[in-house]
PAZAPA-4460 file (N, C-alpha, C; in steps of 0.05 Angstrom, whole numbers, plus 32768, in hexadecimal, padded with zeros to 4 digits):
% residues 94
    n_x    n_y    n_z   ca_x   ca_y   ca_z    c_x    c_y    c_z   seq   type   mol
   8A1F   8549   8698   8A1A   8560   8687   8A0C   8575   8698     1      X     A
   8A14   858E   8695   8A09   85A3   86A5   89EE   85AD   869B     2      X     A
   89DE   85B7   86AE   89C4   85C1   86A7   89C6   85DE   869D     3      X     A
   89B9   85E4   8688   89BB   8600   867E   89AF   8613   8693     4      X     A
   89BC   862A   8695   89B3   863F   86A9   899E   8650   869D     5      X     A
   8989   8654   86AC   8973   8666   86A3   897E   8682   86A1     6      X     A
   897B   868F   8689   8986   86AA   8686   8978   86BF   8698     7      X     A
   8961   86B8   86A2   8952   86CB   86B3   8959   86C6   86D1     8      X     A
   896A   86B2   86D7   896F   86AC   86F2   897C   86C3   8701     9      X     A
   898F   86D1   86F5   899C   86E7   8703   8988   86FD   8709    10      X     A
   8976   8703   86F6   8961   8717   86FA   894F   870F   8711    11      X     A
   8948   86F6   8712   8936   86EC   8728   8944   86EF   8743    12      X     A
   895D   86E8   8744   896C   86EB   875D   896E   8708   8765    13      X     A
   8975   8719   8753   8977   8736   8759   895C   8741   8762    14      X     A
   8947   8739   8755   892C   8742   875D   8926   8738   877A    15      X     A
   892C   871F   8780   8927   8714   879A   8936   8723   87B0    16      X     A
   894F   872A   87AA   8960   8739   87BD   8954   8755   87C0    17      X     A
   894D   8762   87AB   8942   877D   87AC   8928   877E   87BB    18      X     A
   8918   876A   87BA   88FE   8769   87C7   8900   875E   87E4    19      X     A
   8916   8753   87EC   8919   8748   8806   891B   875E   881B    20      X     A
   8913   8758   8833   8914   876B   8848   8931   876E   8853    21      X     A
   8935   8782   8863   8950   8787   886E   8959   8770   8880    22      X     A
   8947   8763   888E   894E   874C   889F   8959   8735   888E    23      X     A
   894C   8730   8878   8955   871A   8866   8971   8721   885A    24      X     A
   8975   873A   8853   898F   8742   8848   89A4   8740   885E    25      X     A
   899E   8748   8876   89B1   8745   888C   89B8   8729   8891    26      X     A
   89A5   8717   888F   89AA   86FA   8893   89BC   86F0   887C    27      X     A
   89B7   86F9   8864   89C7   86F1   884D   89E4   86FA   8850    28      X     A
   89E8   8713   8859   8A03   871D   885D   8A11   870E   8874    29      X     A
   8A02   8708   888A   8A0E   86F9   88A0   8A17   86DD   8897    30      X     A
   8A06   86D1   8887   8A0C   86B6   887D   8A25   86B7   886B    31      X     A
   8A26   86CB   885A   8A3E   86CE   8848   8A57   86D2   8858    32      X     A
   8A56   86E3   886C   8A6E   86E8   887D   8A76   86CF   888C    33      X     A
   8A63   86C0   8896   8A68   86A7   88A4   8A76   8693   8892    34      X     A
   8A6C   8692   8879   8A78   867F   8866   8A94   8687   885F    35      X     A
   8A99   86A1   885D   8AB4   86AA   8857   8AC7   86A3   886E    36      X     A
   8ABE   86A7   8887   8ACF   86A1   889E   8AD5   8683   889E    37      X     A
   8AC0   8673   8899   8AC4   8656   889A   8AD8   864D   8884    38      X     A
   8AD5   8658   886C   8AE8   8651   8857   8B05   8659   885F    39      X     A
   8B08   8670   886B   8B22   8679   8873   8B2E   8667   8889    40      X     A
   8B1D   865F   889C   8B26   864C   88B1   8B2E   8632   88A5    41      X     A
   8B1E   8628   8892   8B25   860E   8885   8B3F   8610   8876    42      X     A
   8B43   8627   8868   8B5C   862B   8859   8B74   862B   886B    43      X     A
   8B72   8639   8882   8B88   863A   8895   8B8E   861F   88A1    44      X     A
   8B79   8610   88A7   8B7C   85F6   88B3   8B89   85E3   889F    45      X     A
   8B81   85E5   8885   8B8E   85D5   8871   8BAB   85DB   886E    46      X     A
   8BB2   85F5   886D   8BCE   85FE   886B   8BDE   85F4   8883    47      X     A
   8BD3   85F6   889B   8BE1   85ED   88B3   8BE6   85CE   88B2    48      X     A
   8BD1   85BF   88AA   8BD3   85A2   88A8   8BE8   859A   8893    49      X     A
   8BE8   85A8   887C   8BFB   85A2   8867   8C18   85A8   886F    50      X     A
   8C1B   85BE   887E   8C35   85C6   8888   8C40   85B1   889C    51      X     A
   8C2E   85A8   88AD   8C36   8593   88C1   8C3E   8579   88B2    52      X     A
   8C2E   8572   889E   8C34   8559   888F   8C4F   855C   8880    53      X     A
   8C54   8573   8875   8C6D   8577   8866   8C84   8577   8879    54      X     A
   8C81   8583   8890   8C97   8583   88A4   8C9D   8567   88AE    55      X     A
   8C88   8557   88B2   8C8B   853B   88BB   8C99   852B   88A6    56      X     A
   8C91   852F   888D   8C9D   8520   8877   8CBA   8528   8874    57      X     A
   8CC1   8541   8877   8CDC   854A   8874   8CED   853F   888B    58      X     A
   8CE2   853F   88A3   8CF1   8533   88BA   8CF6   8516   88B6    59      X     A
   8CE2   8507   88AC   8CE5   84EB   88A7   8CF9   84E6   8891    60      X     A
   8CF9   84F6   887D   8D0C   84F3   8867   8D28   84F9   8870    61      X     A
   8D2B   850D   8881   8D45   8514   888C   8D50   84FE   889E    62      X     A
   8D3F   84F3   88AE   8D47   84DE   88C0   8D4E   84C4   88B0    63      X     A
   8D3D   84BD   889D   8D41   84A5   888D   8D59   84A8   887A    64      X     A
   8D5D   84C0   8871   8D72   84C4   885D   8D8C   84D0   8868    65      X     A
   8D92   84CA   8881   8DAA   84D5   888D   8DC4   84CC   887E    66      X     A
   8DC3   84B4   8872   8DDB   84AB   8863   8DD7   84AE   8845    67      X     A
   8DC1   84B9   883D   8DBB   84BE   8821   8DB9   84DC   881D    68      X     A
   8DC8   84E6   8809   8DC6   8502   8804   8DC4   8506   87E6    69      X     A
   8DB6   851A   87DD   8DB3   851F   87C1   8DCB   852F   87B7    70      X     A
   8DD5   8528   87A0   8DEA   8537   8793   8DDC   854F   8786    71      X     A
   8DE8   8567   8788   8DDA   857F   877E   8DD4   857F   8760    72      X     A
   8DE3   856F   8751   8DDF   856F   8734   8DD4   8555   8729    73      X     A
   8DCA   8545   873B   8DC0   852B   8733   8DA6   8525   8741    74      X     A
   8D93   8519   8733   8D7A   8512   8740   8D7D   84F9   8751    75      X     A
   8D93   84EA   874D   8D98   84D2   875C   8DA6   84D7   8776    76      X     A
   8D9E   84CB   878D   8DAC   84CF   87A6   8DC7   84C1   87A6    77      X     A
   8DD9   84CB   87B5   8DF3   84BE   87B9   8DF2   84B0   87D4    78      X     A
   8DF8   8496   87D3   8DF6   8486   87EC   8E12   8484   87F7    79      X     A
   8E15   848A   8811   8E2F   8488   881E   8E39   846C   881E    80      X     A
   8E53   8469   8819   8E5F   844E   8818   8E77   844F   882B    81      X     A
   8E78   843D   883E   8E8D   843D   8852   8EA6   842E   8849    82      X     A
   8EA6   8421   8831   8EBE   8412   8828   8ED2   8426   881F    83      X     A
   8EEB   841E   8820   8F01   8430   8818   8F06   842C   87FA    84      X     A
   8F05   8442   87EB   8F0A   8441   87CE   8F1F   8455   87C6    85      X     A
   8F2D   844F   87B0   8F40   8463   87A6   8F32   8472   878F    86      X     A
   8F41   8484   8783   8F35   8496   876F   8F2A   8487   8757    87      X     A
   8F34   8473   874E   8F2A   8464   8737   8F12   8453   873D    88      X     A
   8F09   8453   8755   8EF3   8442   875D   8EFC   8427   8766    89      X     A
   8F16   8423   8769   8F22   840A   8771   8F1F   8407   878F    90      X     A
   8F17   83F0   8798   8F15   83EB   87B5   8F30   83E3   87BF    91      X     A
   8F3A   83F1   87D4   8F55   83EC   87DE   8F55   83D7   87F4    92      X     A
   8F3E   83CE   87FD   8F3F   83BA   8812   8F43   839E   8806    93      X     A
   8F53   838E   8812   8F59   8373   8807   8F53   835E   881B    94      X     A
***
């Protein structure tokens, strides 16, 4: 369960910022910029890692599924069969 927020909290924070010296405000701004840079770096790293994982998975699927291909109108894959069949599905090898 969450703790109720003090309605005067925003006023207290605003007052503290207004009464802080310029050095404290500069440090606050530097910290905020640093946090933004770090979040951006983390986001890029995550995107790079996910792209590498997706590429590796696609390569593995392509290699493993070289004899299996998906039919464009069916969710089921079509497995290649090397036996000789006629149009009615009859096997011609005897």
